[in-house]
C-alpha positions as a Python dict, from the first residue, in 0.01 Angstrom:
ca = {
    (1, 'M'): (0, 0, 0),
    (2, 'R'): (-197, 99, 335),
    (3, 'S'): (-2, 408, 389),
    (4, 'D'): (-9, 524, 42),
    (5, 'I'): (-458, 477, 32),
    (6, 'K'): (-439, 685, 357),
    (7, 'H'): (-272, 960, 189),
    (8, 'L'): (-470, 917, -63),
    (9, 'G'): (-754, 937, 28),
    (10, 'L'): (-683, 1183, 260),
    (11, 'G'): (-620, 1415, -61),
    (12, 'L'): (-934, 1335, -235),
    (13, 'T'): (-1138, 1447, 79),
    (14, 'I'): (-943, 1778, 66),
    (15, 'G'): (-1010, 1831, -311),
    (16, 'F'): (-1420, 1768, -271),
    (17, 'S'): (-1371, 2019, 0),
    (18, 'I'): (-1200, 2267, -199),
    (19, 'T'): (-1431, 2221, -480),
    (20, 'A'): (-1750, 2218, -271),
    (21, 'I'): (-1667, 2550, -87),
    (22, 'F'): (-1526, 2695, -446),
    (23, 'A'): (-1882, 2539, -607),
    (24, 'T'): (-2108, 2760, -338),
    (25, 'A'): (-1921, 3071, -338),
    (26, 'I'): (-2007, 3060, -753),
    (27, 'I'): (-2362, 3000, -658),
    (28, 'L'): (-2377, 3238, -363),
    (29, 'L'): (-2225, 3494, -583),
    (30, 'S'): (-2457, 3447, -875),
    (31, 'A'): (-2751, 3478, -648),
    (32, 'F'): (-2654, 3819, -581),
    (33, 'T'): (-2522, 3970, -884),
    (34, 'S'): (-2756, 3781, -1146),
    (35, 'P'): (-3073, 4017, -1219),
    (36, 'S'): (-3402, 3955, -1164),
    (37, 'P'): (-3554, 3707, -1337),
    (38, 'I'): (-3832, 3890, -1639),
    (39, 'I'): (-4150, 3676, -1579),
    (40, 'P'): (-4354, 3687, -1925),
    (41, 'L'): (-4686, 3780, -1977),
    (42, 'P'): (-4945, 3496, -1926),
    (43, 'P'): (-5035, 3277, -2200),
    (44, 'A'): (-5370, 3335, -2211),
    (45, 'I'): (-5280, 3711, -2241),
    (46, 'V'): (-5051, 3710, -2526),
    (47, 'S'): (-5044, 3371, -2757),
    (48, 'S'): (-4868, 3310, -3074),
    (49, 'T'): (-5181, 3452, -3336),
    (50, 'P'): (-5490, 3180, -3360),
    (51, 'T'): (-5566, 2996, -3674),
    (52, 'F'): (-5843, 3150, -3818),
    (53, 'S'): (-6111, 2998, -4103),
    (54, 'I'): (-6140, 3305, -4329),
    (55, 'A'): (-5826, 3471, -4171),
    (56, 'T'): (-5608, 3189, -4274),
    (57, 'A'): (-5777, 3185, -4645),
    (58, 'I'): (-5730, 3562, -4649),
    (59, 'A'): (-5352, 3490, -4561),
    (60, 'A'): (-5302, 3240, -4817),
    (61, 'T'): (-5487, 3436, -5115),
    (62, 'L'): (-5275, 3748, -5007),
    (63, 'A'): (-4954, 3583, -5028),
    (64, 'T'): (-4994, 3549, -5403),
    (65, 'A'): (-5110, 3878, -5488),
    (66, 'D'): (-4816, 4143, -5598),
    (67, 'A'): (-4842, 4419, -5317),
    (68, 'P'): (-4668, 4362, -4958),
    (69, 'T'): (-4920, 4214, -4676),
    (70, 'T'): (-4796, 4406, -4411),
    (71, 'I'): (-4961, 4696, -4226),
    (72, 'Q'): (-4903, 5038, -4419),
    (73, 'N'): (-5042, 5320, -4353),
    (74, 'P'): (-5378, 5472, -4545),
    (75, 'S'): (-5291, 5667, -4839),
    (76, 'T'): (-5473, 5970, -4632),
    (77, 'P'): (-5215, 6018, -4331),
    (78, 'T'): (-5465, 6192, -4129),
    (79, 'F'): (-5617, 5838, -4088),
    (80, 'I'): (-5378, 5728, -3830),
    (81, 'A'): (-5138, 5905, -3644),
    (82, 'S'): (-4870, 5802, -3425),
    (83, 'P'): (-4991, 5641, -3045),
    (84, 'T'): (-4657, 5589, -2868),
    (85, 'E'): (-4565, 5974, -2849),
    (86, 'S'): (-4758, 6318, -2876),
    (87, 'P'): (-4996, 6319, -3199),
    (88, 'T'): (-4784, 6582, -3386),
    (89, 'D'): (-4443, 6473, -3310),
    (90, 'T'): (-4345, 6091, -3444),
    (91, 'P'): (-4465, 5952, -3789),
    (92, 'T'): (-4737, 5645, -3776),
    (93, 'P'): (-4525, 5326, -3691),
    (94, 'T'): (-4611, 5030, -3932),
    (95, 'A'): (-4721, 4702, -3707),
    (96, 'T'): (-4689, 4354, -3821),
    (97, 'L'): (-4861, 4005, -3722),
    (98, 'T'): (-4596, 3934, -3439),
    (99, 'S'): (-4644, 4297, -3274),
    (100, 'V'): (-4871, 4222, -2977),
    (101, 'E'): (-4652, 4261, -2709),
    (102, 'Q'): (-4470, 4553, -2817),
    (103, 'M'): (-4758, 4718, -2836),
    (104, 'L'): (-4854, 4700, -2513),
    (105, 'M'): (-4529, 4740, -2344),
    (106, 'T'): (-4530, 5111, -2560),
    (107, 'G'): (-4914, 5200, -2531),
    (108, 'Q'): (-5006, 5125, -2878),
    (109, 'L'): (-5280, 4840, -2779),
    (110, 'V'): (-5444, 4918, -2390),
    (111, 'F'): (-5723, 4766, -2238),
    (112, 'S'): (-6057, 4938, -2239),
    (113, 'G'): (-6441, 4835, -2176),
    (114, 'P'): (-6577, 4527, -2108),
    (115, 'L'): (-6418, 4257, -2332),
    (116, 'S'): (-6125, 4056, -2100),
    (117, 'P'): (-5767, 4123, -2233),
    (118, 'A'): (-5743, 3805, -2417),
    (119, 'E'): (-6033, 3870, -2609),
    (120, 'Q'): (-5936, 4224, -2688),
    (121, 'I'): (-5561, 4072, -2791),
    (122, 'R'): (-5768, 3811, -3000),
    (123, 'L'): (-5990, 4087, -3148),
    (124, 'Y'): (-5672, 4264, -3268),
    (125, 'Q'): (-5479, 3995, -3418),
    (126, 'S'): (-5816, 3890, -3563),
    (127, 'S'): (-5872, 4250, -3749),
    (128, 'I'): (-5497, 4302, -3906),
    (129, 'E'): (-5564, 3959, -4055),
    (130, 'F'): (-5811, 4121, -4292),
    (131, 'I'): (-5595, 4408, -4395),
    (132, 'A'): (-5561, 4468, -4756),
    (133, 'P'): (-5385, 4784, -4823),
    (134, 'T'): (-5426, 4837, -5160),
    (135, 'T'): (-5762, 4802, -5415),
    (136, 'K'): (-5662, 4472, -5592),
    (137, 'Q'): (-5577, 4250, -5216),
    (138, 'A'): (-5897, 4415, -5140),
    (139, 'K'): (-6124, 4299, -5364),
    (140, 'Q'): (-5940, 3905, -5316),
    (141, 'V'): (-6003, 3956, -4979),
    (142, 'G'): (-6418, 4081, -5063),
    (143, 'V'): (-6396, 3774, -5247),
    (144, 'T'): (-6277, 3566, -4962),
    (145, 'I'): (-6489, 3673, -4741),
    (146, 'N'): (-6793, 3678, -4950),
    (147, 'G'): (-6768, 3503, -5254),
    (148, 'V'): (-6736, 3563, -5607),
    (149, 'G'): (-6995, 3845, -5725),
    (150, 'Y'): (-7028, 3990, -5372),
    (151, 'G'): (-6665, 4082, -5254),
    (152, 'S'): (-6711, 4450, -5386),
    (153, 'P'): (-6463, 4622, -5130),
    (154, 'T'): (-6708, 4948, -5198),
    (155, 'L'): (-6952, 4716, -5040),
    (156, 'I'): (-6829, 4439, -4825),
    (157, 'C'): (-6849, 4659, -4432),
    (158, 'G'): (-7088, 4461, -4279),
    (159, 'P'): (-6986, 4119, -4384),
    (160, 'L'): (-6620, 4238, -4281),
    (161, 'S'): (-6704, 4364, -3953),
    (162, 'L'): (-6864, 4041, -3880),
    (163, 'A'): (-6606, 3800, -3992),
    (164, 'I'): (-6376, 3999, -3768),
    (165, 'L'): (-6575, 3912, -3478),
    (166, 'Q'): (-6624, 3546, -3589),
    (167, 'D'): (-6249, 3477, -3651),
    (168, 'A'): (-6130, 3638, -3319),
    (169, 'G'): (-6404, 3426, -3149),
    (170, 'L'): (-6632, 3667, -2971),
    (171, 'I'): (-6950, 3610, -3197),
    (172, 'D'): (-7129, 3252, -3246),
    (173, 'T'): (-7438, 3251, -3412),
    (174, 'P'): (-7535, 2927, -3537),
    (175, 'N'): (-7672, 2927, -3928),
    (176, 'V'): (-7523, 3288, -3939),
    (177, 'V'): (-7230, 3383, -4228),
    (178, 'P'): (-7101, 3706, -4329),
    (179, 'Y'): (-7271, 3736, -4624),
    (180, 'N'): (-7567, 3755, -4412),
    (181, 'F'): (-7433, 4126, -4359),
    (182, 'W'): (-7414, 4193, -4689),
    (183, 'L'): (-7620, 4496, -4748),
    (184, 'L'): (-7733, 4501, -4376),
    (185, 'N'): (-8007, 4762, -4299),
    (186, 'P'): (-8098, 4716, -3931),
    (187, 'Y'): (-8470, 4927, -3996),
    (188, 'V'): (-8584, 4676, -4229),
    (189, 'P'): (-8771, 4397, -4008),
    (190, 'E'): (-8597, 4123, -4138),
    (191, 'D'): (-8256, 4254, -4088),
    (192, 'R'): (-8365, 4374, -3762),
    (193, 'T'): (-8442, 4023, -3660),
    (194, 'L'): (-8093, 3872, -3758),
    (195, 'V'): (-7902, 4175, -3594),
    (196, 'N'): (-8075, 4034, -3285),
    (197, 'R'): (-7983, 3721, -3323),
    (198, 'V'): (-7607, 3796, -3346),
    (199, 'F'): (-7654, 4049, -3063),
    (200, 'P'): (-7892, 3931, -2860),
    (201, 'W'): (-8018, 4159, -2578),
    (202, 'E'): (-7925, 3949, -2250),
    (203, 'K'): (-7558, 3992, -2396),
    (204, 'Y'): (-7491, 4300, -2557),
    (205, 'Q'): (-7622, 4664, -2495),
    (206, 'N'): (-7769, 4882, -2777),
    (207, 'R'): (-7845, 5202, -2807),
    (208, 'L'): (-7941, 5438, -3076),
    (209, 'F'): (-7749, 5844, -3143),
    (210, 'E'): (-7891, 6086, -3354),
    (211, 'T'): (-7614, 6348, -3257),
    (212, 'P'): (-7417, 6306, -3640),
    (213, 'L'): (-7028, 6196, -3575),
    (214, 'N'): (-6856, 6520, -3623),
    (215, 'K'): (-7008, 6667, -3344),
    (216, 'F'): (-7057, 6374, -3103),
    (217, 'D'): (-6882, 6418, -2768),
    (218, 'W'): (-6586, 6107, -2757),
    (219, 'R'): (-6501, 6178, -2419),
    (220, 'S'): (-6798, 6130, -2274),
    (221, 'F'): (-6931, 5805, -2425),
    (222, 'P'): (-6627, 5703, -2596),
    (223, 'L'): (-6662, 5374, -2793),
    (224, 'E'): (-6464, 5009, -2683),
    (225, 'P'): (-6317, 4751, -2849),
    (226, 'G'): (-6597, 4522, -2977),
    (227, 'D'): (-6831, 4758, -3054),
    (228, 'F'): (-7035, 4713, -3340),
    (229, 'L'): (-7140, 5040, -3530),
    (230, 'F'): (-7380, 5096, -3758),
    (231, 'I'): (-7333, 5458, -3929),
    (232, 'K'): (-7614, 5632, -4062),
    (233, 'H'): (-7547, 5861, -4339),
    (234, 'G'): (-7785, 6128, -4281),
    (235, 'S'): (-7885, 6437, -4459),
    (236, 'G'): (-7570, 6518, -4662),
    (237, 'G'): (-7465, 6156, -4637),
    (238, 'N'): (-7474, 5910, -4948),
    (239, 'F'): (-7385, 5546, -4811),
    (240, 'D'): (-7432, 5368, -4466),
    (241, 'H'): (-7135, 5177, -4274),
    (242, 'M'): (-7057, 4924, -4094),
    (243, 'L'): (-6732, 4865, -3842),
    (244, 'V'): (-6605, 4713, -3499),
    (245, 'V'): (-6340, 4902, -3292),
    (246, 'S'): (-6096, 4689, -3274),
    (247, 'R'): (-5853, 4828, -3044),
    (248, 'V'): (-5739, 5176, -2846),
    (249, 'D'): (-5407, 5318, -2722),
    (250, 'N'): (-5303, 5464, -2427),
    (251, 'F'): (-5400, 5860, -2601),
    (252, 'G'): (-5784, 5742, -2579),
    (253, 'R'): (-5780, 5710, -2964),
    (254, 'R'): (-6014, 5456, -3102),
    (255, 'Y'): (-5926, 5211, -3431),
    (256, 'A'): (-6074, 4993, -3670),
    (257, 'V'): (-6018, 4771, -3981),
    (258, 'T'): (-6281, 4881, -4247),
    (259, 'N'): (-6303, 4942, -4588),
    (260, 'Y'): (-6303, 5344, -4720),
    (261, 'N'): (-6214, 5501, -5011),
    (262, 'T'): (-5898, 5672, -5089),
    (263, 'P'): (-5731, 5868, -5413),
    (264, 'D'): (-5654, 5503, -5541),
    (265, 'G'): (-5995, 5333, -5500),
    (266, 'Y'): (-6129, 5145, -5174),
    (267, 'I'): (-5896, 4955, -4965),
    (268, 'I'): (-5941, 4768, -4626),
    (269, 'N'): (-5687, 4882, -4346),
    (270, 'E'): (-5698, 4970, -3981),
    (271, 'A'): (-5773, 5334, -3979),
    (272, 'L'): (-5778, 5548, -3668),
    (273, 'L'): (-6182, 5670, -3628),
    (274, 'Y'): (-6126, 5973, -3401),
    (275, 'D'): (-5851, 6129, -3128),
    (276, 'P'): (-6042, 6271, -2887),
    (277, 'S'): (-5840, 6540, -2843),
    (278, 'D'): (-5778, 6617, -3205),
    (279, 'S'): (-6147, 6678, -3399),
    (280, 'T'): (-5955, 6684, -3694),
    (281, 'V'): (-5817, 6355, -3769),
    (282, 'G'): (-5963, 6039, -3844),
    (283, 'L'): (-6209, 5859, -4064),
    (284, 'F'): (-6504, 6035, -3911),
    (285, 'H'): (-6330, 6328, -3943),
    (286, 'T'): (-6328, 6271, -4333),
    (287, 'W'): (-6626, 6087, -4363),
    (288, 'T'): (-6823, 6425, -4218),
    (289, 'A'): (-6616, 6736, -4378),
    (290, 'R'): (-6730, 6880, -4694),
    (291, 'P'): (-6408, 6896, -4894),
    (292, 'Y'): (-6397, 6513, -4895),
    (293, 'A'): (-6762, 6403, -4996),
    (294, 'V'): (-6664, 6344, -5332),
    (295, 'E'): (-6482, 6020, -5171),
    (296, 'G'): (-6774, 5930, -4954),
    (297, 'A'): (-6967, 6072, -4655),
    (298, 'T'): (-7203, 5953, -4397),
    (299, 'G'): (-7237, 5971, -4024),
    (300, 'F'): (-7438, 6319, -4046),
    (301, 'G'): (-7733, 6071, -3922),
    (302, 'G'): (-7600, 5929, -3560),
    (303, 'F'): (-7503, 5595, -3556),
    (304, 'E'): (-7678, 5265, -3358),
    (305, 'L'): (-7401, 5091, -3147),
    (306, 'W'): (-7440, 4713, -3031),
    (307, 'R'): (-7212, 4654, -2731),
    (308, 'R'): (-7076, 4351, -2493),
    (309, 'R'): (-7273, 4384, -2130),
    (310, 'P'): (-7004, 4389, -1875),
}
């Protein structure tokens, strides 16, 4: 019996030894053959879309609309060009609310200017929540932002701009709501006081440019994400306009989610503002091009800008 136990113990010892050697070999082989782990972007840079007050209400409103709520190209194809290839090579891709990582990887969203990367991502995420690619949806979004009777997509530019900044967490001014920017005119004393509260000089640079949009050198002074613009109609224009720059791509093109006129009426969509290498595309070109004046003209009087200080 003792001999049997001895042989049994010896067998178990040999078996465990072989098993240990085999397991060690597998671990070593795995260490040398496995690819390097993929390090995800920090949570502070890319995170799930946060829950916003107005943006959440808009999402619920658009969910009941007939038209789809994904981001579509504007009716005029020159407004948005593909940021991943040469501007003339490929059509514009359709963006989605969950495309931040893909946009960062493909250069459709690059970091530029004084805002932190996390702030720029929040700004982009917030801006696309307000997209309403049909006139019907634009009216619904306007009412959600500004209330019944004050939600016309024709006049929603000021409240829309402030709502985007607030929902992105970039503006936190007590007792100021989007309605306060409805028909805002910073050259009226009362409105200038309000603007100075929202964009105080200790936090924001304030610059006035009188050069028309179609003659401005965007290479020498590019717009940056978070810039708030009051665009002056000037001689030849017929409306003033407000917008917030929402993103930059790797070609240096600037974009904004704003309201603008199309042959089918006013919509709210992400639009290319300008391309520094092609002055014939973008909203700034359209708004100052005489053939398009019937759809609205502005920017001949230049613009005033408020930008977060570095």
